[in-house]
N, C-alpha and C positions, 0 to 999 in steps of 0.2 A: 640282486642281479640274477637274471634268468640264465640257466645253463644252456650253452650252445652245443649242438652236436654237429660233427662234420657230415658232409654229404654221404661219405662212405658208411658211417655208423648209422645214419638214418636209413640207408638202403638195405642194411643187413637186418633181417628179422630172424632170430635164432641162428641157424647155420646156413640158411638159404640166402643167396644174394638176389636182390631185386633191382630191376632197372628203375632209376630215379625219374625217368621221363615217362614211360608208358606203364610201369608197374609189373611188367612181365618177369617171371622167374626163370625164363629160358635164357640163361646167361652163359656165354662161352669165355674162354681165356686163350689169348694168343699174343705173342710178342710182349709179354709182361703187362698186358692190359686186359681188363674185362670188357666184354661187349655184349650188347643185347642182340640176340638172334632174331627178335621180332621187329625192332625199329632201327637197329644198326648203330645206336648210340655207343660211343666208346667212353669208358670211365674207369677210374682206378679203384 
């Protein structure tokens, strides 16, 4: 059985958070949610 990773664990590389949509590392945090400052995607 192949190991499955959550979207959040795939998006994290080291201690940097990366946007799963565009790959940008320019991520902000507001209202208990992370968001990409480049493309606007909101993710946990």
